[in-house]
C-alpha positions as CSV (number, residue, x, y, z in Angstrom):
1,M,3.8,-21.6,-39.3
2,S,0.9,-19.6,-39.8
3,D,-2.2,-19.7,-37.4
4,F,-4.5,-20.8,-40.7
5,V,-2.0,-23.6,-41.1
6,R,-1.9,-24.4,-37.5
7,R,-5.7,-24.5,-37.3
8,R,-6.0,-26.8,-40.4
9,L,-3.6,-29.3,-38.9
10,N,-5.6,-29.2,-35.7
11,M,-2.5,-27.8,-33.7
12,K,-2.9,-25.9,-30.3
13,R,-2.4,-22.2,-30.9
14,K,0.1,-20.3,-28.7
15,V,-0.9,-17.6,-26.1
16,L,1.3,-15.2,-24.0
17,I,0.0,-14.2,-20.7
18,V,1.6,-11.0,-19.5
19,D,0.9,-10.4,-15.8
20,D,3.4,-9.5,-12.8
21,E,1.1,-11.2,-10.3
22,E,2.1,-14.9,-10.3
23,I,-1.4,-15.9,-8.8
24,N,-3.3,-14.4,-11.9
25,R,-0.6,-15.9,-14.4
26,L,-1.5,-19.4,-13.0
27,I,-5.1,-19.0,-13.1
28,L,-5.1,-17.9,-16.5
29,Q,-2.8,-20.9,-17.3
30,N,-5.2,-23.6,-15.8
31,I,-8.1,-22.2,-17.6
32,L,-6.5,-22.0,-21.0
33,E,-4.0,-25.0,-21.1
34,P,-6.6,-27.7,-22.1
35,D,-7.0,-25.8,-25.3
36,Y,-4.0,-23.6,-25.7
37,E,0.0,-23.7,-25.7
38,V,0.7,-21.0,-22.9
39,V,3.7,-18.9,-22.4
40,L,4.2,-17.0,-19.3
41,A,6.0,-13.4,-18.8
42,S,6.1,-11.3,-15.8
43,N,6.2,-7.7,-17.2
44,G,6.5,-5.6,-20.5
45,K,10.2,-6.1,-21.2
46,E,10.4,-10.0,-20.6
47,A,6.9,-10.5,-22.8
48,L,8.6,-8.3,-25.7
49,D,11.8,-10.5,-25.5
50,V,9.6,-13.5,-25.7
51,V,7.8,-12.3,-28.7
52,K,11.2,-11.4,-30.5
53,E,12.4,-14.9,-29.5
54,E,9.2,-16.6,-30.8
55,G,8.5,-14.4,-34.0
56,N,5.1,-14.2,-34.9
57,R,4.0,-17.6,-33.7
58,F,1.6,-16.3,-30.9
59,S,-2.2,-16.1,-31.8
60,L,-2.8,-13.9,-29.0
61,I,-1.4,-11.9,-26.0
62,L,-3.3,-11.6,-22.7
63,L,-2.0,-8.3,-21.1
64,D,-1.8,-6.8,-17.7
65,L,-1.4,-2.9,-17.7
66,L,-0.1,-2.2,-14.4
67,M,3.4,-3.9,-14.1
68,P,6.8,-3.0,-13.0
69,V,10.0,-2.6,-15.3
70,M,7.8,-2.0,-18.7
71,D,4.1,-1.5,-18.0
72,G,1.3,-2.9,-20.7
73,Y,1.1,0.5,-22.6
74,E,4.7,0.7,-23.2
75,F,4.7,-3.0,-24.3
76,F,1.8,-2.5,-26.7
77,N,3.4,0.4,-28.4
78,N,6.6,-1.2,-28.8
79,L,4.6,-4.4,-30.3
80,K,2.7,-2.4,-33.0
81,K,5.9,-0.5,-34.1
82,D,7.4,-3.9,-35.3
83,E,5.2,-4.8,-38.7
84,K,6.5,-8.6,-37.8
85,Y,4.4,-8.8,-34.6
86,S,2.0,-5.9,-35.1
87,Q,-0.8,-8.1,-36.2
88,I,-0.8,-10.2,-33.0
89,P,-4.1,-9.5,-31.2
90,V,-4.1,-8.2,-27.7
91,I,-6.6,-8.5,-25.2
92,V,-6.0,-6.4,-22.0
93,L,-6.4,-7.9,-18.3
94,T,-7.6,-5.0,-15.7
95,S,-9.5,-4.4,-12.7
96,E,-9.8,-0.7,-13.5
97,K,-13.0,0.4,-15.3
98,E,-11.5,3.7,-16.5
99,E,-8.3,1.6,-18.0
100,E,-11.0,-0.3,-20.2
101,L,-12.1,2.6,-22.7
102,K,-8.3,3.7,-22.5
103,S,-7.1,0.6,-23.8
104,L,-9.9,0.0,-26.4
105,S,-8.8,3.6,-27.9
106,I,-5.3,2.6,-28.3
107,G,-6.2,-0.3,-30.6
108,V,-6.4,-3.4,-28.5
109,A,-8.9,-6.1,-29.6
110,D,-10.8,-6.7,-26.2
111,F,-10.6,-6.7,-22.3
112,I,-11.2,-9.3,-19.7
113,P,-12.1,-7.5,-16.2
114,K,-10.1,-9.0,-13.0
115,P,-11.1,-11.5,-11.3
116,Y,-11.2,-14.4,-13.4
117,D,-14.4,-15.9,-11.8
118,V,-16.0,-17.1,-15.0
119,P,-13.7,-19.3,-17.0
120,E,-16.2,-20.0,-19.9
121,V,-16.8,-16.5,-20.6
122,I,-12.9,-16.0,-20.6
123,K,-12.4,-18.8,-23.1
124,A,-15.1,-17.7,-25.4
125,R,-13.9,-14.0,-25.6
126,I,-10.2,-15.6,-26.4
127,G,-11.7,-18.1,-28.8
128,R,-13.6,-15.0,-30.8
129,I,-11.0,-13.1,-30.9
130,I,-8.5,-15.4,-32.4
131,Q,-11.1,-16.3,-34.8
132,L,-11.6,-13.0,-36.1
133,Y,-8.0,-12.2,-36.6
134,E,-7.1,-15.4,-38.3
135,D,-10.1,-14.8,-40.9
136,H,-8.9,-11.5,-41.3
137,D,-5.3,-12.6,-41.8
138,I,-6.7,-15.1,-44.4
139,I,-8.6,-12.6,-46.6
140,T,-5.5,-10.1,-46.4
141,A,-3.1,-12.9,-47.7
142,T,-5.8,-13.8,-50.4
143,Q,-6.8,-10.3,-51.5
144,F,-3.3,-9.1,-52.5
145,D,-0.8,-9.9,-55.1
146,T,2.5,-11.1,-53.2
147,L,4.9,-9.7,-55.7
148,T,3.8,-6.2,-56.1
149,G,1.5,-5.6,-52.8
150,L,-1.6,-4.7,-55.2
151,F,-5.2,-6.3,-55.3
152,N,-5.5,-9.4,-57.2
153,K,-8.2,-9.2,-60.1
154,E,-10.8,-10.8,-58.2
155,Y,-10.8,-8.4,-55.0
156,F,-10.1,-5.4,-57.6
157,C,-13.2,-6.0,-59.1
158,E,-15.0,-6.3,-55.9
159,Y,-13.7,-3.1,-54.3
160,A,-14.2,-1.1,-57.6
161,S,-17.6,-2.1,-57.2
162,M,-17.7,-0.8,-53.7
163,A,-16.4,2.4,-54.9
164,D,-18.9,3.0,-57.3
165,Q,-21.6,2.1,-54.5
166,Y,-20.2,4.6,-51.8
167,Y,-19.0,7.3,-54.1
168,P,-21.8,7.4,-57.0
169,Q,-21.1,11.0,-57.6
170,D,-17.7,10.5,-58.5
171,E,-16.8,9.9,-62.3
172,K,-14.0,7.3,-62.6
173,D,-11.2,6.4,-65.2
174,M,-10.3,2.6,-65.8
175,I,-6.6,2.6,-66.8
176,A,-4.6,-0.6,-68.2
177,I,-1.1,-0.3,-67.7
178,N,1.1,-2.7,-70.0
179,V,5.0,-3.3,-70.1
180,N,5.7,-3.5,-73.8
181,R,7.7,-6.7,-74.8
182,F,8.1,-7.5,-71.0
183,H,9.4,-11.2,-72.1
184,V,12.5,-9.3,-73.7
185,I,13.4,-8.2,-70.2
186,N,13.2,-11.5,-68.7
187,A,15.3,-13.1,-71.6
188,I,18.0,-10.3,-71.2
189,H,18.3,-9.7,-67.4
190,G,16.5,-12.7,-66.0
191,R,13.0,-13.5,-64.2
192,D,14.3,-12.1,-60.9
193,F,14.9,-8.8,-62.4
194,G,11.9,-9.0,-64.4
195,D,9.8,-9.2,-61.1
196,E,11.9,-6.4,-59.8
197,V,10.6,-4.3,-62.4
198,L,7.0,-5.4,-61.7
199,A,7.5,-4.6,-57.9
200,V,8.7,-0.9,-58.8
201,I,5.4,-0.6,-61.0
202,G,3.3,-1.8,-58.2
203,K,4.8,0.6,-55.6
204,V,4.4,3.6,-58.0
205,L,0.6,2.6,-58.6
206,K,0.0,2.1,-55.0
207,D,1.3,5.6,-54.4
208,Y,-0.4,7.1,-57.3
209,V,-3.9,5.7,-56.1
210,N,-3.4,6.6,-52.5
211,E,-3.0,10.1,-53.9
212,N,-5.9,10.1,-56.3
213,R,-8.5,8.5,-54.8
214,G,-8.4,5.0,-56.2
215,I,-7.7,1.3,-56.4
216,A,-4.9,-0.6,-58.4
217,C,-4.3,-4.5,-59.3
218,H,-1.4,-6.6,-60.9
219,F,-4.1,-8.3,-63.6
220,D,-1.4,-10.6,-65.1
221,A,2.1,-11.1,-66.1
222,D,2.8,-7.5,-67.6
223,T,-0.5,-5.8,-67.2
224,F,-1.8,-3.6,-64.4
225,Y,-5.2,-1.9,-64.1
226,V,-6.0,1.5,-62.1
227,Y,-9.6,2.6,-61.3
228,V,-9.2,6.0,-60.2
229,K,-11.3,9.4,-59.9
230,S,-11.3,11.2,-63.2
231,K,-8.9,13.6,-64.4
232,D,-6.0,13.9,-66.8
233,H,-3.9,10.7,-65.5
234,A,-2.0,10.1,-68.6
235,E,1.3,12.0,-68.7
236,G,1.6,12.1,-64.7
237,L,1.2,8.4,-64.2
238,H,3.5,7.3,-67.2
239,D,6.2,9.7,-66.0
240,A,6.0,8.5,-62.2
241,I,6.3,4.7,-63.6
242,C,9.2,5.7,-66.3
243,N,11.1,7.9,-63.7
244,S,11.0,5.2,-60.8
245,L,12.3,2.6,-63.6
246,K,15.1,4.4,-64.8
247,I,16.7,3.8,-61.3
248,I,17.0,0.2,-62.2
249,L,16.6,-0.1,-66.0
250,E,17.7,1.8,-68.8
251,D,15.0,3.7,-70.5
252,S,15.3,2.5,-73.9
253,E,14.7,-1.0,-73.1
254,L,11.2,-0.7,-72.3
255,R,7.9,1.1,-73.1
256,I,5.2,1.5,-71.0
257,R,1.6,1.9,-72.5
258,L,-1.6,3.3,-71.1
259,G,-5.2,2.7,-72.2
260,I,-7.8,5.0,-70.7
261,Y,-11.4,4.4,-70.5
262,K,-12.7,7.9,-69.4
263,N,-15.8,7.9,-67.0
264,A,-15.9,4.1,-67.2
265,S,-18.1,4.3,-64.2
266,A,-21.0,5.2,-66.3
267,N,-20.9,1.8,-67.9
268,P,-23.0,-0.8,-65.7
269,D,-20.9,-3.5,-67.0
270,F,-17.6,-3.7,-65.1
271,G,-16.2,-6.5,-67.6
272,R,-16.5,-4.0,-70.4
273,R,-14.7,-1.3,-68.5
274,I,-11.8,-3.6,-68.1
275,D,-12.1,-4.8,-71.9
276,Y,-12.1,-1.3,-73.4
277,A,-9.2,0.0,-71.4
278,L,-7.3,-3.0,-72.6
279,L,-8.5,-2.4,-76.3
280,A,-7.2,1.3,-75.9
281,C,-4.0,-0.1,-74.5
282,N,-3.5,-2.6,-77.1
283,S,-4.1,-0.3,-80.0
284,L,-0.7,1.3,-79.3
285,K,1.1,-1.9,-80.5
286,G,3.6,-1.0,-83.2
287,S,3.3,2.5,-82.2
288,F,6.9,4.2,-80.7
289,K,5.5,7.6,-80.5
290,E,2.5,7.3,-78.3
291,Y,2.1,6.1,-74.8
292,A,-1.5,6.6,-74.2
293,A,-4.5,5.9,-76.2
294,Y,-8.2,6.8,-75.0
295,Y,-11.1,4.5,-75.7
296,D,-13.3,5.7,-78.3
297,E,-15.7,4.1,-81.2
298,D,-13.0,4.4,-83.5
299,I,-11.1,1.6,-81.4
300,I,-14.1,-0.6,-81.3
301,K,-14.4,-0.1,-85.3
302,N,-10.7,-1.0,-85.7
303,V,-11.0,-4.2,-83.6
304,H,-13.8,-5.3,-85.7
305,Y,-11.8,-4.6,-88.9
306,K,-8.9,-6.7,-87.5
307,E,-11.5,-9.6,-86.5
308,M,-12.5,-9.6,-90.1
309,L,-8.9,-9.7,-91.4
310,I,-8.4,-12.9,-89.2
311,R,-11.6,-14.4,-90.2
312,D,-10.8,-13.7,-94.0
313,L,-7.2,-15.2,-93.7
314,D,-7.8,-18.8,-94.8
315,R,-10.2,-17.8,-97.8
316,A,-7.7,-15.0,-98.7
317,L,-4.9,-17.7,-98.9
318,S,-7.1,-20.2,-101.0
319,E,-8.3,-17.6,-103.2
320,R,-4.9,-16.3,-103.9
321,Q,-5.7,-12.7,-102.8
322,F,-2.2,-12.2,-101.4
323,K,0.4,-11.3,-104.0
324,V,4.2,-11.3,-103.6
325,F,5.9,-8.3,-104.6
326,F,9.8,-8.1,-105.1
327,Q,11.8,-5.3,-104.4
328,P,15.2,-5.4,-106.4
329,K,18.5,-5.3,-104.6
330,Y,21.6,-3.9,-106.4
331,A,25.3,-4.5,-105.9
332,I,27.1,-1.3,-106.0
333,Q,30.7,-1.9,-105.4
334,K,32.0,-3.4,-108.9
335,G,31.5,-0.9,-111.8
336,E,28.0,0.1,-112.7
337,P,25.0,-1.2,-110.0
338,E,24.0,-4.5,-111.0
339,L,20.6,-6.3,-110.0
340,S,22.0,-9.2,-107.5
341,S,19.0,-10.2,-105.8
342,A,15.5,-9.4,-104.7
343,E,13.5,-8.9,-101.4
344,A,9.7,-10.8,-101.5
345,L,7.3,-8.7,-100.0
346,I,3.5,-9.6,-99.6
347,R,0.5,-7.5,-100.5
348,W,-3.1,-8.1,-99.7
349,I,-5.8,-7.2,-102.5
350,H,-9.2,-7.8,-100.7
351,P,-12.2,-8.3,-102.8
352,E,-14.1,-5.8,-100.6
353,H,-11.5,-3.3,-98.9
354,G,-9.1,-3.0,-101.7
355,M,-5.1,-3.0,-100.9
356,I,-4.4,-3.7,-97.4
357,S,-1.3,-2.6,-95.9
358,P,1.0,-5.1,-94.8
359,G,1.8,-2.6,-91.8
360,V,-1.7,-3.5,-90.5
361,F,-2.0,-7.3,-91.0
362,I,1.6,-8.4,-90.7
363,P,1.5,-7.4,-87.1
364,L,-2.1,-8.6,-86.5
365,F,-1.2,-12.1,-87.6
366,E,2.2,-12.1,-85.7
367,N,0.3,-11.3,-82.6
368,N,-2.4,-13.9,-83.4
369,G,0.2,-16.6,-84.2
370,L,-1.1,-17.0,-87.8
371,I,1.8,-15.4,-89.5
372,S,3.1,-18.8,-90.3
373,K,0.3,-19.4,-92.8
374,V,1.4,-16.1,-94.7
375,D,5.2,-16.8,-94.4
376,H,4.4,-20.3,-96.1
377,Y,2.6,-19.0,-98.9
378,V,5.3,-16.4,-99.8
379,W,8.1,-18.9,-99.5
380,K,6.4,-21.1,-101.9
381,E,5.5,-18.5,-104.4
382,A,9.0,-17.0,-104.0
383,A,10.8,-20.2,-104.7
384,E,8.4,-21.0,-107.8
385,T,9.1,-17.5,-109.0
386,V,12.9,-17.9,-108.9
387,A,12.6,-21.3,-110.6
388,K,10.3,-19.6,-113.1
389,W,13.0,-16.9,-113.6
390,K,15.9,-19.3,-114.4
391,K,13.9,-21.3,-116.8
392,E,12.5,-18.5,-118.8
393,Y,15.3,-15.9,-118.7
394,G,18.4,-18.0,-117.6
395,K,19.1,-16.0,-114.8
396,S,19.5,-16.8,-111.2
397,I,18.1,-13.9,-108.9
398,P,18.0,-15.2,-105.3
399,V,15.3,-13.9,-103.2
400,S,15.1,-13.2,-99.5
401,V,11.9,-14.2,-97.5
402,N,10.9,-13.5,-93.8
403,V,11.2,-16.1,-91.2
404,S,9.3,-14.8,-88.2
405,R,9.8,-15.5,-84.6
406,V,6.6,-17.6,-84.7
407,D,8.2,-19.7,-87.6
408,M,11.1,-20.0,-85.5
409,M,9.1,-22.4,-82.8
410,N,8.2,-24.7,-85.2
411,D,10.2,-27.9,-85.0
412,G,9.6,-28.6,-88.4
413,L,11.0,-25.1,-89.9
414,V,14.1,-26.8,-91.4
415,S,12.8,-29.8,-93.1
416,D,9.7,-27.5,-94.5
417,I,12.0,-24.7,-96.0
418,K,14.0,-27.7,-97.6
419,S,11.0,-29.3,-98.9
420,I,9.9,-26.0,-100.7
421,V,13.2,-25.3,-102.4
422,E,13.5,-28.9,-103.5
423,E,9.8,-29.2,-104.8
424,A,10.9,-25.8,-106.7
425,G,13.9,-27.2,-108.1
426,I,16.2,-24.2,-107.0
427,D,19.6,-23.9,-105.2
428,R,19.5,-23.3,-101.5
429,S,21.8,-20.4,-102.2
430,E,19.0,-18.8,-104.3
431,F,16.7,-18.7,-101.3
432,L,17.5,-16.2,-98.5
433,L,16.2,-16.2,-95.2
434,E,15.4,-13.0,-93.4
435,I,15.4,-12.9,-89.5
436,T,14.9,-9.8,-87.6
437,E,17.5,-8.7,-85.0
438,S,15.1,-8.8,-82.0
439,A,14.3,-12.5,-82.9
440,Y,17.5,-13.5,-81.3
441,T,16.7,-12.3,-77.9
442,D,13.6,-14.1,-77.5
443,D,15.4,-17.4,-76.9
444,K,18.8,-16.9,-77.8
445,S,20.3,-20.5,-77.7
446,Q,17.3,-21.8,-79.5
447,I,17.2,-19.3,-82.2
448,I,21.3,-19.8,-82.7
449,G,20.9,-23.5,-82.8
450,L,18.0,-23.4,-85.5
451,V,20.3,-20.8,-87.3
452,N,23.3,-22.9,-87.5
453,E,21.3,-25.7,-88.6
454,L,19.9,-23.7,-91.7
455,R,23.2,-22.5,-92.4
456,S,24.8,-26.0,-92.5
457,E,22.3,-27.0,-95.0
458,G,23.3,-24.2,-97.2
459,F,21.0,-21.3,-96.7
460,K,22.4,-17.7,-96.3
461,I,20.8,-15.7,-93.3
462,E,20.4,-12.2,-93.5
463,M,19.8,-10.2,-90.0
464,D,17.3,-7.8,-90.9
465,D,16.3,-4.4,-89.3
466,F,19.8,-4.1,-87.7
467,G,20.1,-1.6,-84.9
468,T,16.3,-1.5,-84.0
469,G,16.3,-4.4,-81.7
470,Y,18.2,-5.4,-78.3
471,S,21.1,-7.0,-79.3
472,S,24.6,-5.5,-77.8
473,L,27.5,-5.2,-80.0
474,N,29.3,-8.4,-78.0
475,M,26.3,-10.4,-78.8
476,L,27.1,-10.1,-82.6
477,T,30.0,-12.2,-82.3
478,D,27.7,-14.9,-81.1
479,L,24.9,-14.6,-83.7
480,P,25.2,-16.7,-86.8
481,F,24.5,-14.7,-89.9
482,D,25.9,-14.1,-93.3
483,V,24.5,-10.5,-94.4
484,L,23.8,-7.5,-92.0
485,K,20.9,-5.7,-93.3
486,L,21.0,-1.7,-92.2
487,D,17.5,-0.6,-91.1
488,M,16.0,2.4,-93.4
489,V,16.1,4.5,-90.0
490,F,19.9,5.0,-90.1
491,V,19.9,5.7,-93.8
492,R,17.2,8.4,-93.8
493,N,19.4,11.3,-92.5
494,I,22.9,10.1,-93.4
495,H,23.1,13.0,-96.4
496,T,22.4,15.8,-93.9
497,D,23.3,14.6,-90.2
498,D,26.8,14.1,-89.5
499,R,26.2,11.8,-86.5
500,A,23.9,9.6,-88.5
501,R,26.8,9.2,-91.2
502,K,29.3,8.5,-88.4
503,L,27.0,5.8,-87.1
504,V,26.4,4.3,-90.4
505,K,30.0,4.1,-91.1
506,F,30.7,2.5,-87.5
507,I,28.1,-0.3,-88.4
508,M,30.0,-0.7,-91.7
509,E,33.3,-1.3,-90.0
510,I,31.7,-4.0,-87.9
511,A,30.3,-5.6,-90.7
512,N,33.8,-5.5,-92.3
513,F,35.2,-6.9,-88.9
514,L,32.9,-9.5,-89.2
515,R,33.4,-10.2,-92.8
516,V,29.5,-10.3,-93.6
517,T,28.0,-8.6,-96.5
518,T,26.1,-5.4,-96.1
519,I,22.5,-4.2,-97.4
520,A,21.3,-0.9,-97.0
521,E,17.5,-0.4,-96.9
522,G,15.4,2.5,-97.8
523,V,17.7,4.2,-100.0
524,E,15.7,6.8,-101.8
525,L,18.4,9.8,-102.8
526,K,21.5,10.1,-104.8
527,E,23.2,11.5,-102.1
528,Q,22.4,8.6,-99.9
529,Y,23.6,6.1,-102.4
530,E,27.0,8.0,-103.1
531,I,27.9,8.2,-99.3
532,L,26.8,4.4,-98.9
533,K,29.0,3.4,-101.8
534,E,31.9,5.3,-100.6
535,M,31.7,3.7,-97.2
536,G,31.9,0.4,-98.7
537,C,28.2,-0.9,-98.5
538,D,27.8,-3.7,-100.8
539,V,24.2,-3.8,-101.8
540,I,21.3,-1.2,-102.0
541,Q,17.7,-1.5,-101.7
542,G,15.1,1.1,-101.6
543,Y,13.3,3.8,-104.2
544,Y,16.2,5.2,-105.4
545,F,16.5,2.3,-107.7
546,S,12.9,0.7,-107.7
547,K,9.9,0.5,-105.6
548,P,8.4,-2.9,-104.8
549,L,7.3,-4.5,-108.0
550,P,4.6,-7.1,-109.1
551,E,6.0,-10.3,-110.4
552,E,5.5,-9.0,-114.4
553,E,7.1,-5.6,-113.6
554,F,10.3,-7.3,-112.0
555,E,10.6,-9.4,-115.3
556,K,11.0,-6.3,-117.3
557,L,14.3,-5.7,-115.6
558,L,15.1,-9.5,-116.1
559,K,14.4,-8.6,-120.0
560,G,16.4,-5.3,-120.0
561,E,13.3,-3.1,-120.6
């Protein structure tokens, strides 16, 4: 039980008296016993045994210096070597004036001269030292994050301000460090392993700021901050973290992002220093090439631009600024390539900013939980378009639509999709659902249950972006899907790179073993098409056949134009 808890419960603090003279022990015992629980020892060795037996339950040790067996100096040195007991304050008992200065120089808290003729003074000095050390312990316990050993955010801000005050001549940088997709680490390896990852990062940051005159904090679940004397930190800090994590984690399973606000100390608003470093860090979301970004005015402009997109979303939906394009998919295993289906892709034609890339607004809306609004819009448009094609051209062209991770958190997802299909008057087999491979890792059991429910209702599931997520080969046997979509990164070099070709062939063999249809995305060249056909790929999608087309252009294919 800590001294803080003991004090709050109004329990007596425990004091150890170490003196080889029995009369001195008894005098001090009589003085202290009304207020303290007293334990006695006649030499340093006996006292050390008592401390080890009692643990850190002592609030104070009263220590004579000149004793047989083990004197006070040797006892004190042994006590301070052990981290478990080193924080127990020690008051020296001595009648030698020269010993007072010597004892204070080695780190004792105070001294009480012999003889003990003024009990009130003795009790006052003991009470003051205990109070000082208890207050120090409470402050220490509250200022550090227990998991990483770094400052918590409140004390980080306080000590950073003190660093500015005492070292105003030093230019300092604010650095935000983030573990990308940290929730995936927790999902795959468990929260205990996730805590170990954070602890490793904490150790690296502690060592780094000690070497580079700075301070660090664990700000929240997967984010850290460093406030440090300005220099080129990015590469050294990033490498230090990644090299330490390699010991416990495969490097490919995570990315460390750094956002750096150079010369942050020039900004009087400390909150802005933190915000700007985080803005720089967040600007790397979706980028797999860069690991560090520096705050500048372009980042602010980008933030304002994204805020505008979020603000304009509802208006864009109501005004039908979003247009659904359709990219044809061709079945290639039976004679001549034949149009078999299409993928619905969203485009935003903004009245002021023109065509806005899906690569900009889709990740933005996914991160803000707004993507469901866009997905529902696409689902409805796609279903109605399939119905129109059946009615006007007498052709059933199934269309694939994306189902995001945010959608899958919606308890009403199955009923929503069923309603859209039924209202459009199309078959469920004509409405294909694409789910990215990485979605299965977020909450595997929940996602699998949901996908099985959709399949039982007659919907076909396409695993999108296969090979870019986190699933292992043995996971594939557990994941329910009907179609495996091979990501374009695997297709890009199959005509020039033997290793890429062998890898695609291996994936095709897996699909064949699982008896699922294969679709290759991003096919642009005849050589790629011919290799994939020879390997047994069922369906091709890409610019070799067609880019994504607006509805009226796609309909020309249906007419045979």
